[in-house]
C-alpha positions in Angstrom: 77.1 62.6 108.0 77.6 63.5 111.5 76.7 66.9 113.0 77.4 68.2 116.4 79.4 66.1 119.0 78.7 62.4 118.3 79.7 58.9 118.0 78.8 56.3 115.3 79.8 53.0 117.0 79.3 51.0 113.8 82.0 52.8 111.9 84.3 54.6 114.2 83.7 54.3 117.9 86.0 57.2 118.7 84.7 59.6 115.9 83.7 63.0 117.0 82.8 66.2 115.1 81.4 69.4 116.7 79.2 71.9 115.0 77.5 73.6 117.9 79.1 74.2 121.3 82.4 72.5 120.6 84.0 74.0 123.8 81.3 72.2 126.0 81.9 68.8 124.5 85.5 68.8 123.7 86.6 67.3 127.0 84.0 64.4 126.6 84.9 63.7 122.9 88.5 64.3 122.1 89.2 64.9 118.4 91.0 62.3 116.4 93.0 63.9 113.6 92.4 62.7 110.1 95.1 62.8 107.5 95.5 63.8 103.8 98.4 62.4 101.8 99.6 62.5 98.2 101.6 59.8 96.4 102.4 58.6 92.9 101.6 55.3 91.3 104.8 52.9 90.3 104.4 54.3 86.7 104.5 57.9 88.0 101.3 58.6 85.8 98.6 58.2 88.5 98.2 60.5 91.4 96.9 58.8 94.5 95.3 61.1 97.2 94.6 59.3 100.6 91.7 60.7 102.7 91.6 59.0 106.0 89.9 59.7 109.3 87.2 62.2 110.3 86.8 65.1 107.7 86.4 68.4 109.4 85.2 71.7 107.8 88.8 73.0 107.9 89.9 70.0 105.8 87.8 71.0 102.9 90.2 73.6 101.4 93.3 71.5 101.7 91.5 68.7 100.0 90.3 70.9 97.1 93.9 72.4 96.8 95.6 69.0 96.7 93.1 67.7 94.1 93.5 70.9 91.9 97.3 70.5 92.1 97.2 66.9 91.1 94.7 67.6 88.2 96.9 70.4 86.8 100.2 68.4 87.1 101.2 67.6 83.4 102.9 64.4 84.5 99.8 63.0 86.0 97.2 61.5 83.7 94.7 60.1 86.2 93.7 60.6 89.9 92.6 58.1 92.4 90.9 59.3 95.8 91.5 56.7 98.4 88.9 56.9 101.1 89.1 55.4 104.6 86.8 57.8 106.4 83.6 57.5 108.3 82.5 61.0 107.3 82.7 64.2 109.3 81.3 67.6 109.9 78.1 68.3 108.0 78.8 72.0 107.7 79.3 73.0 104.1 80.0 69.5 102.9 77.4 69.9 100.2 79.1 72.9 98.8 82.4 71.2 98.9 81.1 68.2 97.0 79.8 70.5 94.2 83.2 72.1 94.0 84.7 68.7 93.4 82.2 67.8 90.9 83.2 70.9 88.9 86.7 69.7 88.8 85.8 66.5 87.0 86.2 66.0 83.3 89.9 67.3 82.8 91.4 63.8 83.9 89.8 60.4 85.0 89.1 60.5 88.7 88.4 57.2 90.6 87.2 57.0 94.1 88.4 53.9 96.0 87.0 52.7 99.1 89.8 51.2 101.3 88.3 50.6 104.6 85.2 52.9 104.7 83.6 55.6 102.8 80.6 56.6 104.7 78.4 59.6 105.3 80.1 62.9 104.4 83.0 61.0 102.9 80.7 59.2 100.5 79.1 62.5 99.6 82.4 63.8 98.5 83.6 60.7 96.8 80.4 60.1 94.9 80.3 63.6 93.4 84.0 64.2 93.0 84.8 61.0 91.1 83.8 59.5 87.7 83.9 55.9 89.2 83.6 54.2 92.6 85.7 51.1 93.2 85.4 49.2 96.6 87.7 46.9 98.3 86.0 43.5 98.9 85.9 44.3 102.7 85.0 47.9 102.5 82.0 49.5 104.1 80.0 52.0 102.1 76.9 54.2 102.9 75.7 55.7 106.0 73.8 58.3 103.9 72.1 60.4 106.4 72.7 63.0 109.1 72.7 62.9 112.9 73.0 65.3 115.9 73.8 64.1 119.4 72.8 66.1 122.4 74.8 65.2 125.4 73.3 66.5 128.8 75.6 66.6 131.7 73.3 68.6 134.2 73.1 65.3 136.4 76.7 64.8 136.3 77.4 68.4 137.3 74.8 68.1 140.1 76.5 64.9 141.5 79.7 67.0 141.4 78.0 69.8 143.3 78.1 72.1 140.4 74.9 74.1 139.5 75.4 76.4 136.5 73.0 79.4 136.2 72.1 80.3 132.5 71.0 84.0 132.0 69.8 84.5 128.4 68.1 87.3 126.3 65.5 84.9 124.8 64.0 81.6 125.4 65.9 80.0 122.5 69.3 81.5 123.3 71.9 78.7 124.1 69.4 76.2 122.8 70.9 72.6 122.8 73.2 73.4 125.8 74.5 70.3 127.4 74.0 72.0 130.8 70.3 71.5 130.8 67.7 69.1 129.4 66.8 69.5 125.7 63.3 71.0 125.3 60.8 69.6 122.9 60.8 72.7 120.8 64.6 72.7 120.6 64.3 69.0 119.6 61.9 69.8 116.9 64.0 72.6 115.5 67.1 70.4 115.4 65.3 67.6 113.8 64.0 70.0 111.0 67.6 70.9 110.2 68.7 67.4 110.2 66.0 66.5 107.7 66.9 69.4 105.4 70.5 68.3 105.2 69.5 64.6 104.9 67.0 65.5 101.9 70.0 67.5 100.1 72.3 64.6 100.7 69.9 62.0 99.3 69.1 64.2 96.4 72.7 64.7 95.6 73.3 60.9 95.6 70.3 60.1 93.5 71.7 62.5 90.9 75.3 61.5 91.2 74.7 57.8 91.1 71.7 57.9 88.7 69.4 56.1 91.1 65.8 55.9 90.6 64.5 55.6 94.2 66.1 57.5 97.0 64.1 55.5 99.7 66.7 53.0 100.4 69.2 55.8 101.1 67.1 57.4 103.8 67.7 54.7 106.5 71.4 55.6 107.0 72.5 52.0 106.8 76.1 51.1 106.0 76.6 48.3 103.5 79.1 45.8 102.6 80.8 46.1 99.3 78.5 43.5 97.7 75.4 45.2 99.1 76.7 48.6 97.9 77.2 47.2 94.5 73.8 45.7 94.3 72.3 49.1 95.3 74.3 51.0 92.9 76.4 52.9 95.4 79.6 51.6 93.8 80.5 50.7 90.3 82.6 47.5 91.0 84.7 45.7 93.5 88.4 45.2 93.2 91.8 46.0 94.8 93.6 49.2 94.5 96.5 47.5 92.8 94.1 46.5 89.9 92.8 50.0 89.6 96.3 51.5 89.5 97.3 49.0 86.8 94.2 49.5 84.7 94.8 53.2 84.8 98.4 53.1 84.0 97.7 50.8 80.9 95.0 53.0 79.7 97.2 56.0 80.0 100.0 54.1 78.2 97.6 53.2 75.3 96.4 56.9 75.3 100.0 58.1 74.9 100.8 55.6 72.2 97.5 56.7 70.2 98.5 60.2 70.6 102.0 59.5 69.5 100.6 57.7 66.4 98.2 60.5 65.7 101.1 63.0 65.8 103.1 61.0 63.5 100.2 60.4 61.2 99.4 64.3 61.2 103.2 64.9 60.4 103.2 62.4 57.6 100.1 64.0 56.1 101.5 67.5 56.4 104.7 66.4 54.4 102.5 64.6 51.9 100.4 67.6 51.4 103.6 69.8 51.0 104.9 67.3 48.4 101.5 67.3 46.5 101.4 71.0 46.6 104.8 71.4 45.0 104.0 68.6 42.5 100.6 70.2 41.7 102.2 73.6 41.1 104.8 72.1 38.8 102.3 70.1 36.9 99.9 73.1 36.7 102.6 75.3 35.3 103.4 72.6 32.8 99.8 72.1 31.9 99.2 75.9 31.6 102.2 76.3 29.2 100.7 73.5 27.1 97.3 75.2 26.9 98.8 78.5 26.0 101.1 77.3 23.4 98.6 77.7 20.6 97.9 81.3 21.5 101.6 82.1 21.8 102.1 80.6 18.3 99.3 82.6 16.8 100.7 85.8 18.5 104.1 85.0 16.9 102.5 84.6 13.5 100.7 87.9 13.9 97.3 86.4 14.0 96.4 87.5 17.5 97.0 90.5 19.7 99.5 90.0 22.6 96.7 91.3 25.0 94.8 88.1 24.3 97.5 86.2 26.2 96.9 88.0 29.5 93.2 87.2 29.4 94.0 83.6 28.7 96.5 83.4 31.6 93.9 84.9 34.0 91.3 82.5 32.8 93.6 79.6 33.4 94.7 80.7 36.9 91.1 80.9 37.9 91.0 77.1 37.3 93.9 76.3 39.6 92.0 75.8 42.7 89.6 73.1 41.3 92.2 71.6 39.0 93.5 68.1 39.8 96.7 66.3 38.7 96.2 64.2 35.6 93.4 66.4 34.2 94.1 68.3 31.0 93.9 72.1 31.3 91.7 73.8 28.5 91.2 77.1 27.4 87.9 78.8 27.6 85.7 78.5 24.4 86.2 82.2 23.6 89.9 81.7 23.2 89.6 78.5 21.2 87.2 80.1 18.8 89.8 83.0 18.4 92.3 80.3 17.1 90.0 79.0 14.3 90.8 80.2 10.7 88.4 82.9 9.7 89.4 82.6 5.9 91.3 80.4 3.5 93.8 83.1 2.8 95.7 85.5 5.1 93.4 88.3 6.4 94.2 91.9 5.4 94.2 94.7 7.7 93.1 97.5 5.2 89.4 98.1 4.7 90.1 99.5 1.2 91.5 96.1 0.0 88.9 93.6 -1.1 88.8 90.6 1.2 87.6 87.1 0.5 84.4 85.9 1.9 84.4 83.8 5.1 84.1 80.3 4.1 83.0 77.9 6.9 85.8 75.4 6.0 85.5 74.0 9.4 81.9 74.4 10.6 81.7 75.1 14.2 78.7 75.9 16.3 80.7 78.3 18.5 81.9 80.3 15.4 78.4 80.3 14.0 77.0 81.5 17.2 79.5 84.3 17.4 78.6 85.6 13.9 74.9 85.4 14.8 75.5 87.4 18.0 77.3 90.0 16.0 74.6 90.2 13.3 71.9 90.7 15.9 73.9 93.3 17.9 74.5 95.3 14.8 71.1 94.7 13.1 72.5 93.1 10.0 71.8 89.8 8.5 74.1 86.7 8.9 75.8 87.0 5.5 76.5 90.5 6.0 78.0 89.8 9.4 80.4 87.1 7.9 81.4 89.6 5.1 82.1 92.3 7.7 84.1 89.9 9.9 86.1 88.6 7.0 87.3 92.2 6.4 88.6 92.7 9.8 91.7 91.5 11.7 91.1 88.5 14.0 91.9 90.8 17.0 88.4 92.6 16.6 86.7 89.2 16.3 88.6 87.8 19.4 87.8 90.9 21.5 84.2 90.8 20.5 83.9 87.1 21.4 85.6 87.6 24.8 83.1 90.3 25.6 85.7 93.0 25.5 84.9 94.8 22.3 86.6 98.2 22.4 85.5 101.6 21.1 88.0 101.5 18.5 86.9 98.0 17.3 83.4 99.1 17.4 84.2 102.1 15.3 86.1 100.0 12.9 83.2 97.6 12.5 
């Protein structure tokens, strides 16, 4: 990371950035323009964004916009940020790095070091990408901040130029190249450098999951192998390898998505067929279960109103019912179908009726008679005699818990 006018000979001898007083140093350190280009991989599924040269503060928004556009492109499945940059202006680079970090997660993003990814470029790449891959000859690191103060007062004096500085306060125009840098000004600039450097190191420790930030504080630039050993990159490889791997991964992902879609469609069709088949089978099973009731109604042994209750009871079983399982009437309706006497029952109370023989002993029938005896405070035999004199409708309604006032009056 370089702040103010400066050179960093071990990376780019002609690299310059200005943060304070650019007008005063522009002539001594001419600006070399960086570049930002976008291209597609051979398979058209990987977006390749090349970031080269010095990164200035005005480059942040275009870089953000290009990455955002690539991530939102439905035809692009992954992004490679190809860096060949020594870094640049320290101003706001931390904020820009955090903005790039927030963009991650939507698609795979790989930072590829093709030449150099140093200083501010490394800050952006480490936080903006999921993985960092370095070319075997790449240079990585230079994690730190510097400010270069260039004093030209002697040069001006030799040229016969003597500037006069008139200021409102002793610190105004501090760091001017027209005069020697005071110790107080030096100390203040150093504090600013240290603050940005601490922020830079902390961000790298978090982004790269490093336990110790001490090795990062030297500002050293590393070879690809050294960077790999220190955890600054994830692996070493060529750009073609990275592109091919992403293309293959995206193709496998597309195939998997297609298979999942076909499987979902097949399951939906199967569910539709099963639903139709279940409806048909349930209708048949219900008709079979209701057949005895319908027969009893036709013979005059049951009231037609009983059928409605039976249909409702069976329909309530539909949700839990499965194919191949016999559909059964509730016990109350089954009991209603049992013979209450050996001879036909007579509706008139005035005609003597036979007793109620238990020709087919059944616990449910006996329980119903006992319940009636308890409810009406009569003994068991009396309850049998009374029930034997009444139509089966009264007994059925009583068993189903729907004893009517009329039935109660008749009993």
